[in-house]
Steps between C-alpha positions, in 0.01 A plus 500: 500500500564278801376522857746548785446430870685559825406390853593701809449389858459723807488430871334809634665793323827312445564381145639148540584465133398350171315176458274297719724198562412503870132478409520284189216287632240727652251250639168673436291765677469534879354841591489418871874433526687746724858410400779718366379717213679541168409698191573358157494728196491382139612767254395463137685662215560458131807436291564554131784333311635361826519837677279603791298802386258588780290395799123505504348327803547371854344199666500502880458206738504472877657177627501371857741248643351243739729512807443135589552342156699774319261457206400808301136587431330785314308735729198531265362367172602831336855441624507156341424673168751785563207742497538684828469875436826684428385744768563222754874555450659734750675816384834335587416193293397717202826696529705178518325363188552829315869507596546134402336555160704812426822321595402198291416702187467877510398513133221246557382701803494820294301325223247348741137605498415809703233304686762244606738771623216680679415177686852503642494866595509595867121508527449185290164620374488319164364151460693229318449132463 
């Protein structure tokens, strides 16, 4: 069995896309920074014999962009570890992630843990990490 990962980036409720190329070098933690806010989501899954089989956890980070230097910083220590609570995602962000995962691999979505799917439900009441 092999691990599988995907990275999604949001600005507000808008899904900007896959990957974190724009923030490849997040420069550390600056909780006082009041710049533009982005949400980065790391999705973990598992593959077997080269085929994605299911998803099992989300890691959430809040990233701020310094308006004067255009450098990216994590909003908190938990963000730097991708350990912000899944509940910090908005309902629109959870829906966008759910839709992206189903479009990427419906069979992997269907085989994902119930706790994972519950965390992406409209109320987002399950905890992942």
